[in-house]
N, C-alpha and C positions, 0 to 999 in steps of 0.2 A: 173178872169173874160173871159170866150168861147174867144176862138182865132180862125179863122178864113183860116185854111195852108193847109192841106191838098187837100182843091177841090174852085170853081172858086164861090163865095157865089152870084149864079144867083137869080132872085125875080123869084118865080114862082109863077102859078094860076088854077085856076079851069080849066077843059082843058070841052069847049066849047057843043060838046055830050055827060055833065055825065046827064044824072035827079038827083034828089039828094033831101028826104025827110027830113027836121032837126025837131026831137019829142021835143026837149031841154035833150035827155036823152042820144035819141045818134041818130045817120047819116047812114040813111041809101040811099044810091049812086047803078045804077043801068049806065051803061058805054049804050047807043042809040047807038046801029049797027045794022044791019042784021041779025050775026051773036046772037038764043039769049047769053046766060049771070044771071052769079046765081051773083041776087043784094048782095053790098060788105057793109057789119054793123060794123060800125067805136065807138067803145067805147065811152066814155066820152072825155077820152084825143083823139083817133080822129079826133073822131067832132071838138074839141076844136080845134086845125093845119083846120080842114078841113075851117072852117071858118072863121080863118086871111087867109083864101087861097083865099077870094074873095074878097079880095081890092090885093092880088098882097104881098109875098112876101119872104121878101130873111130868107136864115136858121140860121142868126139874128138876126134877127126884133124876128121871133118866138124863140127864144130859150130865146133872153129879153124877150121878154113876158112873155115866158108860164112862169121863173123860176122867174120874181115878180110874178106871178096871187099866184103861187102855192108854195111862200117862201122855196126854193128849189136852190145849188145853177145851176151855166150854163155848166160845167162843168161834170155833174150829169146827166141832161137830154140831149143834147148835141147826144150823138152819133143816141138817141135810135130818138130825131125827124129828125135827120138828113138820118137814113135807111129808116123811116114811109116816110116821104117826096118822096124818092128815089122806095121804094116801091109800092105808091102811080104812080111818073109817071112809072114806066115799064109798072105795072095794064095799062096806055093810062086815067089815073083820071088827073093827069097835067100836066104843060108846063109849060114848061120855058118862061116868060114874054119878 
């Protein structure tokens, strides 16, 4: 089972200044700011993470839920989930709750 060790397992949520549309297959995000920005298009797995972040989630929550849903080991997906949430955070799309 995946263990939280090298980072604080904070709770994350979507940033309030992000407009988004969920087509059911992909999620499109647009950072609402005065500077123009390109939309972020999330693939189906990125969309699954985004939807779960609507209710605030820790990395451990995300890893556990996705591993169960897709029948994969937590250890196999944990690095990708952590990396993706970090990328969203650096892009200003999610914040610590």
